[in-house]
C-alpha positions as CSV (number, residue, x, y, z in Angstrom):
1,M,-54.5,-31.8,46.2
2,T,-56.9,-32.4,49.2
3,S,-55.0,-35.5,50.2
4,S,-51.7,-33.4,50.0
5,W,-53.1,-30.8,52.3
6,G,-54.4,-33.3,54.4
7,R,-51.1,-35.1,54.8
8,R,-49.5,-31.7,55.7
9,L,-52.2,-31.3,58.4
10,I,-51.5,-34.7,59.8
11,A,-47.9,-34.2,59.6
12,S,-48.1,-31.0,61.6
13,L,-50.4,-32.7,64.1
14,V,-48.0,-35.6,64.6
15,A,-45.0,-33.6,65.0
16,A,-46.4,-31.0,67.3
17,L,-48.0,-33.8,69.5
18,V,-44.9,-35.8,69.8
19,V,-42.6,-32.8,70.4
20,V,-44.9,-31.5,73.2
21,L,-45.3,-34.9,74.8
22,V,-41.5,-35.5,74.9
23,V,-40.9,-32.1,76.4
24,H,-43.8,-32.6,78.9
25,A,-42.3,-36.0,79.9
26,A,-38.9,-34.4,80.2
27,M,-40.1,-31.8,82.6
28,I,-41.5,-34.5,84.9
29,A,-38.3,-36.5,84.6
30,A,-36.2,-33.3,85.4
31,F,-38.1,-32.4,88.5
32,Y,-38.2,-36.0,89.6
33,V,-34.4,-36.4,89.4
34,G,-33.9,-33.1,90.8
35,S,-36.0,-34.1,93.9
36,L,-33.7,-37.1,94.2
37,A,-30.9,-34.7,95.2
38,G,-33.0,-33.0,97.8
39,S,-33.7,-33.8,101.3
40,S,-37.1,-35.5,100.7
41,A,-37.9,-38.6,98.8
42,P,-39.9,-38.0,95.6
43,S,-43.6,-39.1,95.4
44,G,-46.3,-39.6,93.0
45,A,-47.9,-36.4,94.2
46,L,-44.7,-34.6,92.8
47,I,-45.2,-36.1,89.4
48,V,-48.9,-35.0,89.4
49,A,-48.1,-31.6,90.6
50,V,-45.4,-31.0,87.9
51,S,-47.7,-32.6,85.1
52,N,-50.4,-30.3,86.2
53,Y,-48.4,-27.2,86.2
54,F,-47.2,-27.7,82.6
55,S,-50.5,-29.0,81.3
56,L,-51.9,-25.8,80.0
57,T,-48.5,-24.8,78.6
58,S,-48.3,-27.9,76.7
59,V,-51.8,-27.6,75.2
60,I,-50.8,-24.1,74.1
61,A,-47.5,-25.4,72.7
62,F,-49.2,-28.1,70.8
63,V,-51.6,-25.7,69.1
64,L,-48.9,-23.2,68.2
65,L,-46.7,-25.9,66.7
66,W,-49.6,-27.5,64.8
67,I,-50.4,-24.3,63.3
68,A,-46.9,-23.5,62.4
69,G,-46.3,-26.6,60.8
70,F,-49.4,-26.4,58.7
71,V,-48.5,-22.9,57.3
72,G,-45.0,-24.2,56.3
73,A,-42.7,-23.5,59.3
74,F,-41.3,-27.0,59.1
75,D,-40.3,-26.6,55.5
76,R,-37.0,-24.9,56.4
77,W,-34.8,-25.4,59.5
78,W,-34.6,-21.7,60.2
79,T,-38.3,-21.1,60.0
80,A,-38.7,-24.1,62.3
81,L,-36.2,-22.6,64.8
82,I,-38.3,-19.4,64.8
83,A,-41.4,-21.3,65.5
84,G,-39.7,-23.2,68.3
85,V,-38.3,-20.1,69.8
86,L,-41.9,-18.3,69.8
87,T,-43.5,-21.3,71.1
88,G,-40.9,-21.9,73.9
89,V,-41.5,-18.2,75.0
90,L,-45.3,-17.9,74.3
91,A,-46.6,-21.2,75.6
92,P,-45.1,-21.2,79.1
93,A,-45.7,-17.5,79.4
94,L,-49.4,-17.7,78.4
95,G,-49.8,-20.9,80.4
96,T,-48.5,-19.5,83.6
97,L,-50.4,-16.2,83.2
98,L,-53.8,-18.0,82.5
99,T,-53.2,-20.3,85.4
100,A,-52.4,-17.4,87.6
101,T,-55.4,-15.4,86.7
102,A,-57.8,-18.3,86.7
103,G,-56.9,-19.4,90.1
104,S,-57.5,-22.9,91.6
105,S,-60.6,-24.5,93.2
106,G,-61.6,-22.6,96.3
107,S,-59.4,-19.6,95.6
108,A,-59.8,-16.5,93.3
109,G,-57.1,-15.9,90.6
110,S,-54.7,-13.1,90.7
111,P,-55.6,-9.8,89.1
112,L,-54.0,-9.0,85.7
113,T,-51.5,-6.3,86.6
114,G,-48.1,-5.2,85.4
115,D,-46.6,-6.8,88.6
116,L,-48.1,-10.2,87.5
117,I,-46.8,-9.9,84.0
118,V,-43.3,-9.2,85.2
119,A,-43.4,-12.1,87.6
120,V,-44.6,-14.3,84.7
121,L,-41.9,-13.3,82.3
122,G,-39.5,-13.9,85.1
123,T,-40.5,-17.7,85.1
124,L,-38.9,-17.9,81.8
125,L,-35.6,-17.4,83.4
126,G,-36.7,-19.9,86.3
127,I,-39.2,-22.6,86.5
128,N,-40.2,-22.4,82.8
129,L,-36.5,-22.0,81.4
130,L,-36.0,-25.7,80.8
131,Y,-39.4,-26.0,79.1
132,A,-38.7,-23.2,76.8
133,V,-35.2,-24.4,75.8
134,A,-36.4,-27.9,75.2
135,I,-39.2,-26.7,72.8
136,T,-36.8,-24.4,71.0
137,A,-34.1,-27.3,70.5
138,L,-36.5,-30.1,69.6
139,T,-38.7,-28.2,67.2
140,P,-36.1,-27.5,64.3
141,T,-34.5,-30.9,64.8
142,F,-36.6,-33.8,65.8
143,G,-40.0,-32.2,65.2
144,R,-39.0,-31.0,61.7
145,W,-37.5,-34.5,60.9
146,L,-40.7,-36.2,62.0
147,F,-42.8,-33.8,60.1
148,R,-40.9,-34.5,57.0
149,I,-41.2,-38.4,57.4
150,V,-45.0,-38.1,57.9
151,E,-45.5,-35.5,55.1
152,G,-43.4,-37.6,52.7
153,A,-45.4,-40.8,53.2
154,R,-47.7,-41.5,50.3
155,S,-50.8,-43.5,50.6
156,R,-51.1,-46.7,48.5
157,F,-53.5,-44.7,46.3
158,E,-50.8,-42.4,45.4
159,T,-47.7,-44.6,44.8
160,D,-48.4,-44.7,41.0
161,R,-49.1,-41.1,40.6
162,K,-47.8,-39.3,37.4
163,V,-48.3,-35.5,37.7
164,A,-46.8,-32.8,35.3
165,L,-46.8,-29.2,36.4
166,V,-47.1,-27.0,33.2
167,R,-47.4,-23.2,32.8
168,I,-49.3,-21.3,30.0
169,P,-47.0,-19.2,27.8
170,A,-46.7,-15.5,28.7
171,G,-47.9,-12.8,26.5
172,N,-44.5,-11.6,26.0
173,L,-43.1,-15.0,25.2
174,A,-41.1,-13.6,22.2
175,E,-39.0,-11.7,24.6
176,G,-37.5,-14.8,26.1
177,L,-33.9,-15.0,26.7
178,V,-31.6,-16.4,23.8
179,T,-28.0,-17.4,24.5
180,H,-26.5,-19.8,22.2
181,I,-28.7,-19.3,19.0
182,D,-29.7,-16.4,16.9
183,R,-33.1,-14.7,17.8
184,Q,-35.9,-15.6,15.5
185,P,-39.5,-14.2,15.4
186,V,-41.9,-16.1,17.5
187,D,-45.5,-16.7,16.4
188,A,-47.3,-16.5,19.8
189,E,-50.6,-17.9,18.6
190,R,-48.9,-20.8,17.1
191,A,-47.0,-21.3,20.4
192,D,-50.2,-21.4,22.2
193,A,-51.5,-24.0,20.0
194,Q,-48.3,-26.0,20.3
195,W,-48.5,-25.7,24.1
196,D,-52.0,-27.1,24.2
197,A,-51.0,-30.0,22.1
198,Y,-48.0,-30.7,24.4
199,V,-50.3,-30.8,27.4
200,A,-52.8,-32.9,25.5
201,A,-50.0,-35.5,24.8
202,L,-49.1,-35.7,28.5
203,S,-52.8,-36.3,29.4
204,A,-53.2,-38.8,26.7
205,A,-50.2,-40.7,28.1
206,G,-51.8,-40.9,31.6
207,W,-50.4,-37.9,33.3
208,Q,-52.3,-35.6,35.4
209,T,-51.5,-32.1,34.2
210,V,-51.6,-29.3,36.8
211,E,-51.2,-25.7,35.7
212,V,-48.8,-23.5,37.8
213,A,-50.4,-20.0,38.1
214,S,-49.8,-17.9,34.9
215,A,-47.1,-15.2,34.9
216,D,-48.1,-13.1,31.9
217,T,-45.1,-10.7,32.1
218,L,-42.4,-13.2,32.7
219,A,-41.5,-14.2,29.2
220,D,-39.5,-17.5,30.1
221,S,-42.1,-18.6,32.6
222,V,-43.4,-21.5,30.2
223,F,-40.1,-23.2,30.7
224,V,-41.2,-24.3,34.2
225,E,-38.7,-27.1,34.5
226,D,-36.0,-24.6,35.2
227,T,-37.7,-23.6,38.6
228,A,-37.6,-26.8,40.4
229,V,-36.0,-30.2,40.6
230,V,-38.0,-33.0,42.0
231,L,-36.3,-35.8,43.7
232,G,-38.8,-38.4,44.9
233,D,-41.0,-36.7,47.5
234,T,-38.7,-33.7,47.9
235,A,-38.8,-30.7,45.5
236,V,-36.0,-28.3,45.3
237,I,-36.9,-24.8,44.5
238,T,-34.2,-23.5,42.4
239,L,-32.5,-19.9,42.1
240,P,-32.2,-19.3,38.3
241,G,-28.9,-17.9,37.2
242,A,-30.8,-15.5,34.9
243,E,-32.0,-12.7,37.3
244,S,-35.1,-12.0,35.0
245,R,-36.4,-15.5,35.8
246,R,-36.2,-15.5,39.6
247,A,-39.7,-14.3,40.1
248,E,-41.0,-17.6,38.4
249,V,-40.2,-19.7,41.3
250,V,-42.9,-18.4,43.4
251,G,-45.7,-19.9,41.4
252,T,-44.0,-23.2,41.0
253,E,-43.3,-23.4,44.9
254,A,-47.0,-22.9,45.5
255,A,-47.9,-25.6,43.1
256,L,-45.5,-28.1,44.5
257,R,-46.6,-27.3,48.1
258,A,-50.2,-28.1,47.1
259,Q,-48.9,-31.5,45.7
260,G,-47.7,-32.3,49.3
261,L,-43.8,-32.6,48.4
262,H,-41.4,-31.7,51.0
263,L,-39.6,-28.3,49.9
264,E,-36.0,-27.6,49.9
265,R,-34.3,-24.6,48.2
266,I,-31.2,-23.2,46.7
267,E,-30.0,-20.2,48.4
268,A,-27.7,-17.3,47.1
269,P,-24.9,-17.1,46.1
270,G,-25.7,-20.5,44.5
271,T,-27.7,-20.6,41.2
272,L,-29.3,-23.6,39.8
273,E,-31.8,-24.2,36.8
274,G,-33.8,-27.4,36.4
275,G,-32.6,-27.6,32.7
276,D,-29.2,-28.4,34.1
277,V,-30.2,-31.5,36.1
278,L,-30.6,-35.0,34.7
279,K,-31.7,-38.0,36.7
280,V,-30.5,-41.4,35.6
281,G,-31.5,-43.8,38.4
282,S,-29.8,-42.7,41.7
283,T,-27.3,-40.6,39.7
284,V,-28.0,-36.8,39.2
285,Y,-25.9,-35.2,36.6
286,V,-25.7,-31.3,37.1
287,G,-24.5,-29.1,34.2
288,R,-22.1,-26.5,35.4
289,G,-22.6,-23.7,32.9
290,G,-23.9,-20.2,32.4
291,R,-27.0,-20.7,34.6
292,T,-25.8,-23.1,37.3
293,N,-22.8,-22.4,39.4
294,A,-20.6,-24.4,41.6
295,E,-22.3,-23.2,44.9
296,G,-25.6,-24.4,43.4
297,I,-24.2,-27.8,42.7
298,R,-22.8,-27.9,46.1
299,Q,-26.1,-27.2,47.8
300,L,-28.0,-29.8,45.7
301,R,-25.5,-32.3,46.4
302,A,-26.1,-31.6,50.2
303,I,-29.9,-31.9,49.7
304,A,-29.7,-35.1,47.4
305,A,-27.1,-37.1,49.3
306,P,-29.4,-38.0,52.3
307,L,-32.2,-38.9,49.8
308,G,-29.9,-41.5,48.3
309,Y,-28.9,-39.7,45.2
310,T,-25.3,-39.1,43.8
311,V,-24.7,-35.8,42.2
312,V,-22.2,-35.7,39.4
313,A,-21.0,-32.3,38.0
314,V,-20.8,-32.0,34.1
315,P,-19.2,-29.1,32.2
316,V,-21.6,-27.3,29.9
317,T,-20.1,-24.6,27.6
318,K,-21.6,-25.4,24.2
319,A,-25.5,-25.2,25.1
320,L,-27.7,-23.4,27.3
321,H,-28.5,-26.2,29.6
322,L,-27.2,-29.8,30.2
323,K,-30.5,-31.1,29.0
324,T,-30.2,-29.1,25.9
325,A,-27.4,-31.3,25.0
326,V,-28.4,-34.7,26.6
327,T,-31.3,-36.5,28.1
328,A,-31.8,-40.2,29.0
329,L,-34.0,-43.1,27.7
330,P,-36.0,-45.1,30.2
331,D,-33.3,-47.7,30.3
332,G,-30.6,-45.2,31.5
333,T,-28.9,-44.7,28.2
334,V,-27.9,-41.0,27.8
335,I,-28.6,-39.7,24.3
336,G,-27.1,-36.4,23.1
337,Y,-26.0,-34.3,20.0
338,E,-22.3,-34.7,20.2
339,P,-21.4,-31.3,18.8
340,I,-22.9,-29.6,21.8
341,V,-21.7,-32.1,24.4
342,D,-18.6,-31.2,26.3
343,D,-17.5,-34.6,27.2
344,T,-19.4,-37.8,26.5
345,R,-17.1,-39.8,28.7
346,V,-18.9,-38.6,31.8
347,F,-21.8,-40.9,31.1
348,E,-21.7,-44.6,31.7
349,R,-23.6,-45.3,28.4
350,F,-23.8,-42.6,25.8
351,L,-25.7,-42.7,22.3
352,P,-25.4,-39.9,19.8
353,V,-28.4,-38.8,18.0
354,P,-28.2,-37.2,14.4
355,E,-30.0,-33.9,15.2
356,A,-29.7,-31.1,17.7
357,H,-33.4,-31.2,18.5
358,G,-33.4,-35.0,18.9
359,T,-31.5,-34.8,22.3
360,A,-34.5,-34.2,24.4
361,V,-36.8,-36.9,25.5
362,V,-39.4,-37.0,28.3
363,V,-39.9,-40.4,29.7
364,L,-43.7,-41.0,29.8
365,S,-43.5,-44.8,30.8
366,D,-41.1,-47.7,30.6
367,D,-41.6,-47.9,27.1
368,T,-42.8,-44.7,25.7
369,V,-41.1,-41.4,25.4
370,L,-42.2,-37.9,24.1
371,M,-39.9,-36.1,21.6
372,S,-40.0,-33.3,19.2
373,S,-41.3,-33.8,15.7
374,S,-38.5,-31.6,14.4
375,A,-36.0,-34.4,14.8
376,P,-37.3,-37.3,12.5
377,Q,-34.1,-39.0,12.2
378,S,-33.6,-39.2,16.1
379,V,-37.2,-40.3,16.4
380,A,-36.5,-43.1,14.1
381,L,-33.4,-44.1,16.0
382,V,-35.2,-44.2,19.4
383,E,-38.1,-46.2,17.9
384,D,-35.6,-48.7,16.3
385,L,-34.5,-49.3,20.0
386,G,-38.0,-50.7,20.8
387,Y,-39.6,-47.5,22.3
388,T,-43.0,-45.9,21.4
389,V,-42.4,-42.3,20.5
390,V,-45.1,-39.6,20.9
391,Q,-44.2,-36.6,18.7
392,V,-45.1,-33.1,19.4
393,D,-44.4,-30.0,17.3
394,I,-42.7,-27.3,19.6
395,S,-40.8,-25.4,17.0
396,E,-41.8,-21.9,18.5
397,F,-40.2,-22.9,21.8
398,E,-37.1,-24.3,20.1
399,K,-36.5,-20.8,18.8
400,L,-36.0,-19.7,22.4
401,E,-33.7,-22.7,23.2
402,G,-36.6,-24.8,24.7
403,C,-37.2,-28.4,24.4
404,V,-39.9,-31.0,25.4
405,T,-38.3,-31.5,28.8
406,C,-38.4,-27.9,30.0
407,L,-42.0,-27.3,29.4
408,S,-42.9,-29.4,32.5
409,V,-41.9,-30.6,35.9
410,R,-42.7,-34.2,36.3
411,I,-43.6,-35.8,39.6
412,R,-43.9,-39.5,39.9
């Protein structure tokens, strides 16, 4: 976590510094070129004078952008735009005001009066206008792009990281939503023990488990996978189709931010739940069903395409989520329970499993997967393919249409 925040701090510093240096140099170039059109030839003294004039302004702009980036302004284009506008206005105004009141060597500064403040504000439409416009334009474009590049760069010590975000079951777990199966009584004490065993299995397989802050009044919050989709170093914060689940994303977002991932998000009217997203190599299958709509898929496609992923929409009408019906083995073979799969032809390689609870696998490594113990025939099938299968009992969560995949968000 420390290295993640450190990377964000460095990314903010680099983005702020480069943006300010580019704008500062652009001001010098603009005044130099402007002097070429004048009656007198430009000189080195002009360059020094312009640089001195904007020096304090650039220092203030650097500090403001650095702080803005560190607190998350560069995570979204519109917050970066707001940061750019505020910096573009405040930095030249404060820089000019402080320079005027401080004075220069051998002369006293001007007193702070209403007339001086009006005059300083007037410079925003005069000599400082170009500086303000440049900062405003570069911050949400070049600055945000550079921030994302630096923040997304992993150190050589992090390239093999395997992190699983998990969330402890809520006290009202039994009230979780049920859509495609009949409601059954849930044993909360047993569910807690099963969750502990699930987390322990991930840890034993070499995964670092990180708990998302508990949400004891959000019944479905244990199914944390639905609140985010991780694509490399980018995490997409979802907008769940079930309105009662939308408050869950806050805790997940904070946990993903602490991991140093770049954050994107699905915005209304789009809806998307992570259980509808299946990654197979560079292909991202997205279930279009009751929880994920066409606009949510369109937004995910726009986010994923620049990252090198191809989004393929898949109809889902017979199950809660796409990954209720299908998941994928480490070699990319999609496995699923045919009675709840709308169209198996969508997938390049499809292997049917004999049990409904045998559809879900969590890929732990290239040769090891995690599966539910309630599907012994499916476990045997996967083992016969040469994989090591770690089994966990999650029967209480299966009563709420849960499976091994939806109990964690995996970051690798």
